[in-house]
N, C-alpha and C positions, 0 to 999 in steps of 0.2 A: 504494500500500500504506500502510495506517495502522499506525504503530508503537505499541506499548505501552511503559510504563516498563520492563517486564521485557525486552522485545526490545532496548531501548536499552542496558540493562545488559549483556546477552549480547554485543551488538556491541562494547562497550567491552572486555570481558574477552577476546574473541577477537582483537581488534585488538592488545591488549597482547601476547598470545601470539604472534601471527604476526610482529609487528614486533621481537621481542626481538633485540637486538644489531645492528640495521640501521643506525641513523644516529647521527652525532656531535652534540655540542652546538653551538648557534649561537655564533659568536665574539662576545666582548664588545667592542663598538666603539661609537664615538659618531659619528653617530647609529646607533642599533641597527637591524639589518636587520629588516624586517617580512615575515613569511611569511604569505600569505593562503591557508592550507590548514588546516582544522580538525584533521586527523589528524596534522599535524606536532607537535601538542602531546604526542602519545603518544611520539614519538621523543625529545622533550625530557625526558620523565619517565624513559624508559629510559636516557638518558645521564646522568641525575643523580637517582638514586633518592631520593625524598622531598625534593628540593630546590625551589628557586624559580627562575622564569624570569629571565633577565638583565633588569634594569630594575625588578624588583619586590622588595618586602619589604626595601628598603634603609632601615634605621632611622637612617642618617645624613642622609637626604634631608630638607631643610627646605622646606616650601611657600613659594612666592614670592608677591609681592603680586598678580601677575596670576592665579595659581592657588593661592589660599590654602587650599583644602580638599584633603587627601589623597583619592584615589579608591580605594575598597574594592570589589574584584571578588568577586562571590558566584556560584559556579558552579551548574550544574544537576545533576539526578539522574545519578549515575554519573560525575560529573566530578571535577576537582580543581584546585588552584591552578596547575598547569602544563598539564594536558590541555585545559582549557577556554579558556585565554586567550593562546594562542601569538601571536595577531594583535593583541589589544587591549593587552597589556602594553607592547610596544615602541612602539606608536602613541602611547599616553599618555606614556610616558617621553620620547619624541622631541619631544613638545609641551610639555615642561616640568612635567608633573605628577609628584607622588609617588604611585606606584601600589603598592597592597598587595593581596594575594590570600591567602585561607585555604582549607584543605580542612576541611569540616565533615561531620558525619554519617557518618564512617567507622566500620566495624564491627570493626576489628581494628587493633592497632598494628604488625602484621607486613606488610611490603611484599610484593606489590603491593596487597593488599586495603586497606592503610592509605591508598592513594591512589585509591581508588574511593569517592567520597564521596556525600553526599546520600541516604544509605540509612537513617540512624538516625531516632529519634523527632524530629519536626520542631520541637517546642518545645525540646528539648535542643539541636538545631542552632542555634536562635535564640539560646540562651544562649552557645553557642560563639562566635557572631558578636559578641555583646555584649562578651565578654571580649577578643576580638581587636581590636575597635574601641577599647575602653578603652585598650588598650596602644598602638595607633597614635596616638591623641590624646596620650597621656602622652609618648611618645617624640618626636613631631614638634612638640609645643606648639600644635597647631591646636585650634580650638574646635569645628569641625564637619567631617564627611566628606561626600563625594558617593558615592552607591551606584550601581554598575552591576551588574545581576543578569541571569541567564539562566535561563529556565524555572523550576524550583523555587527558584532563587536570586532570583527576583522576589517570592516569597512570604515567605521566611524573614525578610528585613529588616522586613517589616510587623509581624510578631509581636514582634520586638525593639522596634520603635518604639512599639507599643501597650502591651506588657505588661512590658518590661524596661527602660523608661526611655530608649529610644533616640531618641524623637522630637526632642528639642532638639538632638541631635547630627547630624541629617541636614539637609543643604541641598537638594541635587538628587538625584533618585531616577530612574534610567534603567533601564527594563525591556526586555530583548530576549526575545521570545517568551513574554510573560506569559500567565497564564490566570486572570484575575480572576473570570470568570463561569462557570468550568467545571472539569472534571478532579477526580479524587479526590486524596487526600493520599498515595497511594503506600504505605499501610500494609501491604497484602498483599505487595507486592514486598519491603518491608523485612523482613517476617517470614520470607519464603522465603529471602532472602539471609542472614539471621541464622542460620537452620538450616544453610545451606551452610557458613558460616564455622565454626560449631560442629562440623560434621561433619569438617572438615579439621583440627580440633584447634588452630586458631589462637587466639592470645591476644586476648580481647575488650577493647575500650577500656573504661575505667572511666567509668561514667555520672556526670557532674559534679553537684555539689550546686547546684541552681538557686534556692536561697533568695535572695531579693532584697529587702532592707528598702526600703520606699518604692515598690516596683513595684506595678503594678495586677494583681490576680489575673485570669487568664483565666477565662471562664465554664466551670465544671467539667463541665457537661452538654452541651457543644458540641464538634464536631469542630474540627480545626485550621482548616479553611476557614471554618467558621461563626465561629470566634473572630476571625480576621483581618477578617471582614466585619461584626463586631458594631459597633453604633453607626451603621449606615447605609452601610457600605462600607469598603474597605480604605485609603482615603486619610486622611492625617492633616494637620491644619491646620499651616501653616508650612513645608511641604515642597513643592517644585516637581517635578512628575512628567512623564516622557516615556515613552510606550509605543511600542515599535517591533515590528511584527508582519509576518508574511509569509503571503500567501494559499496558499502551497505547504507550509505546516507540516503534516507527517505525524503529529505527536504531539499537538499542541493542536488539537482538533476540536470545534466549528468554530474556525477561527483568530480569528474575531471575539470569542472569549472574552477575548482580551487587550485589547479596545477598550472602554474604560469612561470616560464623561464624569465630570468631577469636580463636586462640589457648589459652590454659590456661595462664593467666597472662596478656593478651592483651584485653582491653575493646573495643568491637565492637557493635554498635547499627545499626540494619537494619530496614529501614522504607519503606513500600510500601504505597504511598500516598492514594491510594484508600481504604486501610484498615480502615481509620478513616473518609472517606468522599467519598462515591460512585459517587458523581456528579463531582468530580475532574477528568477531562479528559485531564490533562496536558500530553504532549508528550515530545519528546526528546528536543524540543526547549523551549516550554513554562514552563518546569520544572524549569528553571532559572529565570522566569519572572512572578511570581505570589505571592500573599500575603501568601499563605499557605507555599510554599517552603521557603519564606523569614523568616517566623516565625520558621520553623523547623531548618533553618541554625542558627538563633540567639539562639535558645535553645541548639543546639549542641555546640556553642561557649561559652555559659554561662549557663551551666546546673544548677547552683546554684540559678538562677533567671528565672525560666521557665515562659513562657507566653502561653496564650491560642492560639491554632492554629485554625483559623476560618475554618468552612466548607462552601465553596461556589463553584459555578459552574466555573470551570476553563476550557476554551476551548483549543484545541490543537493549535499549532503554535504561537499564540500571547501571551496568558496568561491573567491574570485578578487580 
């Protein structure tokens, strides 16, 4: 079955409703426990409305010499800073990274809609990311961040890099289930959801002023996807890219939309997870919640200290 953005959103809303009151928060311990189950992120959000996962958004965290860049996690459509990253945040924290995650593109300030993100105008979402990273850099004293994005969260940072001055602030850019060569911008789904939120009488978020002195104007006559591909493609000089895709992706079709070679002078690594492990059946969701993807992300962030990527059976939806 091929899912649409709308079906992914419906699944998220239903899961939030079904899971209400089910699970408690993970204990804060060192090292942090790592749960390889995508849907455990929903339990985390239900246990801490509008909060952050243990190990993330700790502004007292100072990057180390071995990991000088804070890692900023950018969720996908319908996701949030908790629901999307229940496996990746503790993995990064346990490896000594300062991990930060935001929720962008939310259509209301009222919970739980405030934690179903990736639904607003994508250029505004890119501005939210800019402000978030500006704060991370100011608080940590770091010069650059590494980006780990999922689905729509692989697109938003490119707009920030190209049009809101983000390029000099990005070192490594890791994309899980990207769609560089396909998919629409989700505007229809955003319009439908906006009408739904309005119908419930929820308070809409204030659209921020995206005036940016010194930034480059996006082409006014182009769609979001055309804008991020302007100039010959989505890649930006000075950034190192890694794309991690799965042939079982039921949202990105074809999955090869996420495989794109870089131009001369830009380092791009493309990984199809089944190429090294045929029993890996991760899909659009579980690609962010399994031990194999976690190892691949860590290798992309720190290629000088590679680790073995285990081959194990990864089921769709949940992860392992």
